[in-house]
MARLOGU-233966 format. One record per residue (C-alpha): residue in one letter; x, y, z. Coordinates in steps of 0.2 Angstrom, whole numbers, plus 5000, padded with zeros to 4 digits. Layout:
<atoms>
AXYZ ...
</atoms>
This chain:
<atoms>
M511150554924 E509950404923 V510450244914 I509150124907 I509749954902 I508849844890 G509149654887 I508649594870 S508849404868 G508049254859 V508149134844 T509349154830 C508749264816 G507249314827 G507449504826 K508549544841 T509849644831 T508549734821 L507649794836 A509349844845 N509849944829 D508150024828 L508250084846 K509950154843 K509450244828 L507950314837 I508850364853 P510550414848 N511150444866 S511350254867 V512650114865 I512449934860 L513449794868 S513249644856 Q513549464863 D514249414847 E515749514850 Y516249414865 C516449244856 F518049164860 D519349134847 L519148984836 K520648904844 D520148934862 P520048774872 R518448834881 H517448794866 I516448634866 W516648514852 C515048434845 K515548254839 E513948224829 V514448364816 H516348374820 H516148554823 I516248684837 N514548714846 F514448904845 D512648894853 V513248874871 I513649004884 T515448924887 G515948984870 L515649164875 D516749274886 M515349334897 D516549394911 R517249524899 M515449574893 L514949604911 K516549704914 D516149814898 L514449844904 E515049894921 E516250014913 A514950084902 I513850124917 G515250204926 N516050294912 K515550474915 K516350534899 L515350404889 L513750444898 N513950634896 V512350684886 N512550794872 P510850874869 S511150904851 R511150714849 Y509350714852 Q509050824836 L507850724825 E508250704806 P506950754793 N506250584791 G506350544810 P505250444821 P503350434822 C502450574831 E501950454845 Y503750434850 L504250614850 N503550644868 I504550494874 I506150554866 D505850724873 K505750654891 L507350554888 K508150714884 V507450814898 K507850684911 N509650664904 V509350474901 F510750364893 L510150194885 I511250034886 I510649904874 L511249724877 D510949614861 G511249424862 F510549254860 L511149194877 L511049354887 F509849284900 A510949124902 H512249234911 K511449264928 P512649404934 L511949514920 L510149494924 P510049624939 F510749754928 M509249744916 H507749864918 L506849784903 K507049614896 Y506449544879 F506549374871 F506149334852 T505449164848 L505149074831 D504448904826 K505748784820 E505348794801 E505348984800 C506948994810 F507748874798 R507148964783 R507849134789 R509549054795 S509748974778 N509749144770 R511049214782 V512949204779 Y513949154794 N515849154797 P516249014799 P514748954789 D513448824795 I513948654791 P512648524786 G511748464801 Y512248604813 F510548684814 E509748514819 T511148454830 C511648614839 V510648774835 W508848714838 P509148594853 E510148734862 Y508848864859 V507448754865 K508448704880 H508848894884 L506948944881 K506348824894 E507648884906 I507149064904 E505349024906 S505648934922 V506949044931 V506949224923 S505549344928 D504849494919 V505249444902 T504249504887 Y504149374873 F503949424855 D503349294843 N503249304824 S501449384825 V502149544834 E502249664820 D503049814829 P504049764844 L504949934843 S503350024848 I503149904863 V504849934869 I504750124867 K503150124878 D504050014891 I505550134891 A504250284895 S503550184909 C505350184917 L505450374917 
</atoms>
């Protein structure tokens, strides 16, 4: 059994979860671990309060239970029952993937490969996760486009006035600078990349 672990990170509303879900749909013998699922409870004292907007800052790593996420990843890697490939799961639906993906999907089946997809806006900020990732991707957007997309999203709790300007964007810029300086082998996707899925699929093929 071979396991390939992919880290998909980047700016809010940049396309991370869309790519993760597209991969999951294309390669059924896979699992997604979403960083959003590891946010501490609203009343948890580990959250940082942003005085400027009188609100929790959800855009910092201290608001996430990364130890639990790392533990879940390690359990997913070691869980033989979870990683037991069922060949029928590779059967393609009538309106399945493009032809150029078929050979790669077939290789995944033959080589008994399981894919673990890590999805999260601060994945690369938790250094213990990095050695596990075979492939790393980071989505970027300019400020205006990011704000436009986020304004069309519904959040729970919802964004309050000033939160984007005070927390979301500054924390993203800070994180991006850190990634560019200390994290190697990252592929960046900006808004001009029309089909990141095809790039990732080819990168997966290079791992086989």
